[in-house]
OpenMM code with the backbone's topology and positions (N, CA, C; nanometers):
from openmm import Vec3, app, unit

residues = "MET SER MET GLU GLU THR ILE MET THR LEU VAL VAL LYS SER GLY GLN ALA ARG SER ALA ALA TYR GLU ALA LEU GLY GLU ALA LYS GLN GLY ARG PHE GLU GLU ALA GLN LYS LYS MET GLN GLU SER ALA GLN TRP VAL MET GLU ALA HIS ASP ILE GLN THR GLU LEU LEU VAL MET GLU ALA ARG GLY GLU MET ASP GLN ILE SER LEU ILE GLY VAL HIS ALA GLN ASP HIS LEU MET ASP CYS MET LEU ALA ARG GLU LEU ILE THR GLU MET ILE GLU LEU TYR ARG ALA LEU SER HIS LYS LYS ASP LYS GLU ASP GLY GLN".split()
positions = [
    Vec3(10.3953, 13.0183, 18.3597),
    Vec3(10.3869, 13.0049, 18.2780),
    Vec3(10.2256, 12.9138, 18.1076),
    Vec3(10.2846, 12.9362, 18.0245),
    Vec3(10.1759, 12.9924, 17.9549),
    Vec3(10.1171, 12.8367, 17.8968),
    Vec3(9.9725, 12.8250, 17.9070),
    Vec3(9.9248, 12.6756, 17.9127),
    Vec3(9.9860, 12.5829, 17.7777),
    Vec3(9.9988, 12.6151, 17.6616),
    Vec3(10.1069, 12.6012, 17.6253),
    Vec3(10.2341, 12.5182, 17.6235),
    Vec3(10.2986, 12.5702, 17.7303),
    Vec3(10.4174, 12.5234, 17.8590),
    Vec3(10.4038, 12.4157, 17.9259),
    Vec3(10.2197, 12.4513, 17.9623),
    Vec3(10.2408, 12.3562, 18.0422),
    Vec3(10.1922, 12.2453, 18.0118),
    Vec3(10.1263, 12.2225, 17.9328),
    Vec3(10.0760, 12.0875, 17.8412),
    Vec3(10.2365, 12.0180, 17.7835),
    Vec3(10.3539, 12.1504, 17.7371),
    Vec3(10.4687, 12.0417, 17.7014),
    Vec3(10.5030, 11.9897, 17.8374),
    Vec3(10.5199, 12.0282, 17.8879),
    Vec3(10.6095, 12.0386, 18.0807),
    Vec3(10.5121, 11.8611, 18.1078),
    Vec3(10.3870, 11.8457, 18.0236),
    Vec3(10.3134, 11.7624, 18.1286),
    Vec3(10.3965, 11.6436, 18.0019),
    Vec3(10.3914, 11.6779, 17.9188),
    Vec3(10.5231, 11.6153, 17.7770),
    Vec3(10.6278, 11.5615, 17.7757),
    Vec3(10.7473, 11.6229, 17.8136),
    Vec3(10.7253, 11.5916, 17.9090),
    Vec3(10.8749, 11.4754, 18.0605),
    Vec3(10.7006, 11.5869, 18.1307),
    Vec3(10.7239, 11.4865, 18.2337),
    Vec3(10.7297, 11.3442, 18.1897),
    Vec3(10.6031, 11.3698, 18.1535),
    Vec3(10.5509, 11.2154, 18.1546),
    Vec3(10.6484, 11.0910, 18.0074),
    Vec3(10.7565, 11.1757, 17.8982),
    Vec3(10.8102, 11.1417, 17.8433),
    Vec3(10.9561, 11.0599, 17.9403),
    Vec3(10.9704, 11.1245, 17.9605),
    Vec3(11.1341, 11.0993, 18.0772),
    Vec3(11.0095, 11.0124, 18.2966),
    Vec3(10.9306, 10.9791, 18.2860),
    Vec3(10.8966, 10.8758, 18.3576),
    Vec3(10.8815, 10.7704, 18.2489),
    Vec3(10.7892, 10.7827, 18.1497),
    Vec3(10.7714, 10.6030, 18.0650),
    Vec3(10.9486, 10.5735, 18.0841),
    Vec3(11.0592, 10.6724, 18.0273),
    Vec3(11.2114, 10.6664, 17.9924),
    Vec3(11.2129, 10.5397, 18.0966),
    Vec3(11.2766, 10.6057, 18.2325),
    Vec3(11.2945, 10.6138, 18.3160),
    Vec3(11.1764, 10.4216, 18.4299),
    Vec3(11.1195, 10.3848, 18.3004),
    Vec3(11.0364, 10.2670, 18.3869),
    Vec3(11.1078, 10.2126, 18.2929),
    Vec3(11.1216, 10.2486, 18.1195),
    Vec3(11.1525, 10.0959, 18.0371),
    Vec3(11.3551, 10.0879, 18.0815),
    Vec3(11.4317, 10.1598, 18.0965),
    Vec3(11.5702, 10.1813, 18.2097),
    Vec3(11.5885, 10.1144, 18.2672),
    Vec3(11.4893, 10.0777, 18.3659),
    Vec3(11.4644, 9.9790, 18.5293),
    Vec3(11.4110, 9.8689, 18.4009),
    Vec3(11.3773, 9.8168, 18.3019),
    Vec3(11.3515, 9.7097, 18.2275),
    Vec3(11.4970, 9.6532, 18.2443),
    Vec3(11.5126, 9.7295, 18.0991),
    Vec3(11.7070, 9.6695, 18.1138),
    Vec3(11.7739, 9.6560, 18.1622),
    Vec3(11.7504, 9.7423, 18.2911),
    Vec3(11.8553, 9.7343, 18.4282),
    Vec3(11.8059, 9.4974, 18.5493),
    Vec3(11.6007, 9.5043, 18.4665),
    Vec3(11.5707, 9.3706, 18.5145),
    Vec3(11.6086, 9.3008, 18.4737),
    Vec3(11.6531, 9.2952, 18.3297),
    Vec3(11.6569, 9.1835, 18.2192),
    Vec3(11.8096, 9.1050, 18.2350),
    Vec3(11.8598, 9.2367, 18.2783),
    Vec3(12.0015, 9.1999, 18.3504),
    Vec3(12.0407, 9.1441, 18.5182),
    Vec3(11.9699, 9.1346, 18.5408),
    Vec3(11.9417, 9.0594, 18.7057),
    Vec3(12.0172, 9.2335, 18.8026),
    Vec3(12.0498, 9.3279, 18.7490),
    Vec3(12.0653, 9.3962, 18.8210),
    Vec3(11.9187, 9.4718, 18.9351),
    Vec3(11.8436, 9.4208, 19.0178),
    Vec3(11.6840, 9.4544, 19.0633),
    Vec3(11.7223, 9.5565, 19.1352),
    Vec3(11.7827, 9.5904, 19.1618),
    Vec3(11.8670, 9.7041, 19.2762),
    Vec3(11.9021, 9.8330, 19.1768),
    Vec3(11.9694, 9.7982, 19.1016),
    Vec3(11.8853, 9.9334, 18.9977),
    Vec3(11.7923, 9.9974, 18.8758),
    Vec3(11.7583, 9.8152, 18.8683),
    Vec3(11.5931, 9.8895, 18.8555),
    Vec3(11.4125, 9.9518, 18.9447),
    Vec3(11.5291, 9.8960, 19.0585),
    Vec3(11.4170, 9.9506, 19.1648),
    Vec3(11.4210, 10.1061, 19.1888),
    Vec3(11.5801, 10.1634, 19.1862),
    Vec3(11.5754, 10.3372, 19.1787),
    Vec3(11.5352, 10.3281, 19.0511),
    Vec3(11.5619, 10.2888, 18.9910),
    Vec3(11.4985, 10.3720, 18.7906),
    Vec3(11.3364, 10.3977, 18.8248),
    Vec3(11.2600, 10.2313, 18.8713),
    Vec3(11.1572, 10.2589, 18.9237),
    Vec3(11.0913, 10.4012, 18.9926),
    Vec3(11.1739, 10.4050, 19.0912),
    Vec3(11.0905, 10.5007, 19.1637),
    Vec3(11.1761, 10.7062, 19.0796),
    Vec3(11.2674, 10.6365, 18.9868),
    Vec3(11.3029, 10.7967, 18.9175),
    Vec3(11.1436, 10.7694, 18.8530),
    Vec3(11.0813, 10.7309, 18.7920),
    Vec3(10.9686, 10.6840, 18.7266),
    Vec3(10.8756, 10.7496, 18.7326),
    Vec3(10.9111, 10.6746, 18.9609),
    Vec3(10.7435, 10.7130, 18.9528),
    Vec3(10.7531, 10.8660, 19.0432),
    Vec3(10.8696, 10.9523, 19.0318),
    Vec3(10.8741, 10.9980, 19.0797),
    Vec3(10.8332, 11.2226, 18.9891),
    Vec3(10.8514, 11.1113, 18.8459),
    Vec3(10.7918, 11.2272, 18.7043),
    Vec3(10.6600, 11.1459, 18.6926),
    Vec3(10.6286, 11.1244, 18.7628),
    Vec3(10.4520, 11.0668, 18.6686),
    Vec3(10.4032, 11.1170, 18.8279),
    Vec3(10.4620, 11.1248, 18.9776),
    Vec3(10.4219, 11.2312, 19.0422),
    Vec3(10.4154, 11.3929, 18.9933),
    Vec3(10.4927, 11.4219, 18.8977),
    Vec3(10.5340, 11.5570, 18.8728),
    Vec3(10.3906, 11.5838, 18.7635),
    Vec3(10.4596, 11.4827, 18.6612),
    Vec3(10.2784, 11.4785, 18.5532),
    Vec3(10.1915, 11.5121, 18.6083),
    Vec3(10.1289, 11.3585, 18.6462),
    Vec3(10.0092, 11.4011, 18.7870),
    Vec3(9.9739, 11.5620, 18.7900),
    Vec3(10.0610, 11.6084, 18.8467),
    Vec3(10.0017, 11.7272, 18.9309),
    Vec3(10.0251, 11.8007, 18.7924),
    Vec3(10.0333, 11.8358, 18.7849),
    Vec3(10.0407, 11.9419, 18.6171),
    Vec3(9.9668, 11.9013, 18.6085),
    Vec3(9.8632, 11.7593, 18.5669),
    Vec3(9.7450, 11.6609, 18.5748),
    Vec3(9.6178, 11.7516, 18.5484),
    Vec3(9.6644, 11.7884, 18.6879),
    Vec3(9.5203, 11.7929, 18.7989),
    Vec3(9.5271, 11.9612, 18.8321),
    Vec3(9.5835, 12.0336, 18.8114),
    Vec3(9.6439, 12.1937, 18.7584),
    Vec3(9.5351, 12.2436, 18.6809),
    Vec3(9.5774, 12.1351, 18.5521),
    Vec3(9.4563, 12.1861, 18.4560),
    Vec3(9.3509, 12.0898, 18.4161),
    Vec3(9.3014, 12.0335, 18.4532),
    Vec3(9.1773, 12.0026, 18.5348),
    Vec3(9.0638, 12.0740, 18.6055),
    Vec3(9.1941, 12.1843, 18.7635),
    Vec3(9.0830, 12.2580, 18.7710),
    Vec3(9.1126, 12.4169, 18.7428),
    Vec3(9.1322, 12.3884, 18.6599),
    Vec3(9.1291, 12.5042, 18.5513),
    Vec3(8.9866, 12.4952, 18.4138),
    Vec3(8.9911, 12.3714, 18.3835),
    Vec3(8.8580, 12.3423, 18.3747),
    Vec3(8.7751, 12.4007, 18.4100),
    Vec3(8.8139, 12.2987, 18.5579),
    Vec3(8.6936, 12.3170, 18.5851),
    Vec3(8.6906, 12.4809, 18.6616),
    Vec3(8.7333, 12.5303, 18.6375),
    Vec3(8.6557, 12.6901, 18.7164),
    Vec3(8.6542, 12.7042, 18.5273),
    Vec3(8.5710, 12.7078, 18.3806),
    Vec3(8.6122, 12.7596, 18.3418),
    Vec3(8.7062, 12.8652, 18.3124),
    Vec3(8.8893, 12.7694, 18.3130),
    Vec3(8.9594, 12.8810, 18.2476),
    Vec3(8.9600, 12.8352, 18.1875),
    Vec3(8.9649, 12.6956, 18.1416),
    Vec3(8.9415, 12.6714, 17.9838),
    Vec3(8.8511, 12.7045, 17.8704),
    Vec3(8.8684, 12.6829, 17.7547),
    Vec3(8.7026, 12.7236, 17.6529),
    Vec3(8.7947, 12.5946, 17.6166),
    Vec3(8.8698, 12.5651, 17.5534),
    Vec3(8.8411, 12.4264, 17.5019),
    Vec3(9.0354, 12.3253, 17.5387),
    Vec3(9.0232, 12.2440, 17.4171),
    Vec3(9.1151, 12.1647, 17.5339),
    Vec3(9.2012, 12.1140, 17.3083),
    Vec3(9.2918, 12.1749, 17.3654),
    Vec3(9.3546, 12.1850, 17.2330),
    Vec3(9.4632, 12.0076, 17.1735),
    Vec3(9.4727, 12.0016, 17.0238),
    Vec3(9.5027, 11.8566, 17.0642),
    Vec3(9.6309, 11.8591, 17.0399),
    Vec3(9.7023, 11.9638, 17.1224),
    Vec3(9.8238, 11.9314, 17.1557),
    Vec3(9.7802, 11.8500, 17.3762),
    Vec3(9.6958, 11.9517, 17.4454),
    Vec3(9.6151, 11.8900, 17.5404),
    Vec3(9.6070, 11.7552, 17.5100),
    Vec3(9.5522, 11.6729, 17.4527),
    Vec3(9.5350, 11.5369, 17.3618),
    Vec3(9.6396, 11.4901, 17.4184),
    Vec3(9.6610, 11.5370, 17.3714),
    Vec3(9.8305, 11.3699, 17.2923),
    Vec3(9.9196, 11.3979, 17.4223),
    Vec3(9.9614, 11.5180, 17.5695),
    Vec3(9.9711, 11.5322, 17.6508),
    Vec3(9.8909, 11.4118, 17.7819),
    Vec3(9.7534, 11.4239, 17.7713),
    Vec3(9.6882, 11.3858, 17.8082),
    Vec3(9.6623, 11.1698, 17.7809),
    Vec3(9.6917, 11.1606, 17.5967),
    Vec3(9.7288, 11.0358, 17.6287),
    Vec3(9.9519, 11.0149, 17.6383),
    Vec3(9.9998, 11.0455, 17.6334),
    Vec3(10.1556, 11.0743, 17.7135),
    Vec3(10.1299, 11.0167, 17.8416),
    Vec3(10.1088, 11.1129, 17.9232),
    Vec3(10.0750, 11.0106, 18.0567),
    Vec3(9.9579, 10.9083, 18.0207),
    Vec3(9.9036, 10.8636, 17.9996),
    Vec3(9.8481, 10.6999, 18.0348),
    Vec3(9.9120, 10.6349, 17.9415),
    Vec3(9.9805, 10.6467, 17.8382),
    Vec3(10.0305, 10.5296, 17.8267),
    Vec3(10.2026, 10.5982, 17.9289),
    Vec3(10.2943, 10.6244, 17.9788),
    Vec3(10.3274, 10.6227, 18.0834),
    Vec3(10.2748, 10.5199, 18.2113),
    Vec3(10.2540, 10.5608, 18.2065),
    Vec3(10.1060, 10.4708, 18.3348),
    Vec3(10.1149, 10.3132, 18.3225),
    Vec3(10.0703, 10.3290, 18.1724),
    Vec3(10.0476, 10.1855, 18.1262),
    Vec3(10.1260, 10.1466, 18.0649),
    Vec3(10.2379, 10.1617, 18.0930),
    Vec3(10.4041, 10.1298, 18.0573),
    Vec3(10.4631, 10.0801, 18.1614),
    Vec3(10.4212, 10.1204, 18.2919),
    Vec3(10.4541, 10.0981, 18.4467),
    Vec3(10.4939, 10.0228, 18.5174),
    Vec3(10.3399, 10.0717, 18.4541),
    Vec3(10.2300, 9.9141, 18.5550),
    Vec3(10.2823, 9.6988, 18.4586),
    Vec3(10.2947, 9.7476, 18.3686),
    Vec3(10.3278, 9.5545, 18.3207),
    Vec3(10.4699, 9.5982, 18.3322),
    Vec3(10.5934, 9.6928, 18.2871),
    Vec3(10.6536, 9.6479, 18.3594),
    Vec3(10.6962, 9.6389, 18.4926),
    Vec3(10.6572, 9.6790, 18.5367),
    Vec3(10.6120, 9.6389, 18.6750),
    Vec3(10.6041, 9.5340, 18.7305),
    Vec3(10.4985, 9.4067, 18.6615),
    Vec3(10.4947, 9.2539, 18.6383),
    Vec3(10.6183, 9.2388, 18.5643),
    Vec3(10.6342, 9.3472, 18.4785),
    Vec3(10.7350, 9.2251, 18.3306),
    Vec3(10.8929, 9.1976, 18.4830),
    Vec3(10.9402, 9.2967, 18.5504),
    Vec3(11.0716, 9.3219, 18.6448),
    Vec3(11.0465, 9.2446, 18.7070),
    Vec3(10.8785, 9.2054, 18.8189),
    Vec3(10.8640, 9.1144, 18.8842),
    Vec3(10.9472, 8.9090, 18.7669),
    Vec3(10.8932, 8.9118, 18.7387),
    Vec3(10.8748, 8.7829, 18.6619),
    Vec3(11.0431, 8.8182, 18.6315),
    Vec3(11.0993, 8.8690, 18.5952),
    Vec3(11.2899, 8.8588, 18.5947),
    Vec3(11.2095, 8.7953, 18.6799),
    Vec3(11.2119, 8.9141, 18.8183),
    Vec3(11.2672, 8.9005, 19.0060),
    Vec3(11.1967, 8.6552, 19.0175),
    Vec3(11.0940, 8.6942, 18.9553),
    Vec3(11.0703, 8.5252, 18.9623),
    Vec3(11.2420, 8.4294, 18.9222),
    Vec3(11.1992, 8.4641, 18.7723),
    Vec3(11.2589, 8.4137, 18.7474),
    Vec3(11.4581, 8.3280, 18.7690),
    Vec3(11.4505, 8.4975, 18.8169),
    Vec3(11.6240, 8.5227, 18.8473),
    Vec3(11.5921, 8.4009, 18.9524),
    Vec3(11.5240, 8.4095, 19.1285),
    Vec3(11.5089, 8.3168, 19.1787),
    Vec3(11.5699, 8.2058, 19.2017),
    Vec3(11.4613, 8.1225, 19.0399),
    Vec3(11.4482, 8.0227, 18.9941),
    Vec3(11.5501, 7.9574, 18.9239),
    Vec3(11.6136, 8.0339, 18.8727),
    Vec3(11.7329, 7.9473, 18.8381),
    Vec3(11.8893, 7.9570, 18.8863),
    Vec3(11.8482, 8.0851, 19.0680),
    Vec3(12.0109, 8.0498, 19.2205),
    Vec3(11.9486, 7.8669, 19.2315),
    Vec3(11.8043, 7.8610, 19.2423),
    Vec3(11.7684, 7.7371, 19.3052),
    Vec3(11.8585, 7.6572, 19.2289),
    Vec3(11.8334, 7.6456, 19.1687),
    Vec3(11.8630, 7.5781, 19.0277),
    Vec3(12.0399, 7.4686, 18.9550),
    Vec3(12.1098, 7.6449, 19.0554),
    Vec3(12.1962, 7.6407, 18.9829),
    Vec3(12.2819, 7.6362, 19.1991),
    Vec3(12.2166, 7.6379, 19.2676),
    Vec3(12.2222, 7.5956, 19.4274),
    Vec3(12.2365, 7.6539, 19.4987),
    Vec3(12.2123, 7.7323, 19.4292),
    Vec3(12.3036, 7.8355, 19.4980),
    Vec3(12.1636, 7.9088, 19.5838),
] * unit.nanometer
topology = app.Topology()
chain = topology.addChain("A")
for resn in residues:
    res = topology.addResidue(resn, chain)
    for name in ("N", "CA", "C"):
        topology.addAtom(name, app.Element.getBySymbol(name[0]), res)
């Protein structure tokens, strides 16, 4: 795979991770916490794959196999960091939805 293809794969996998996390949030908003958990697991898998690519790129740079990073490389790193931050915040939001759901259940006598 060429350097450009590797970098674009990082962008795609990071985007998939972020999308799955937002889908999880949507499920949690509807009270479907099991589905939200599954989507977060899917997101985690995408992040792991993206992180592996990032590590590969860092190793290549450390070995001197990359002269300079391109703007698309910076963009790819930005995508990965964005998805990681989104996942952290969405995890917290899902927990808030879960707590609110439990509180409502108690108030409703369930």
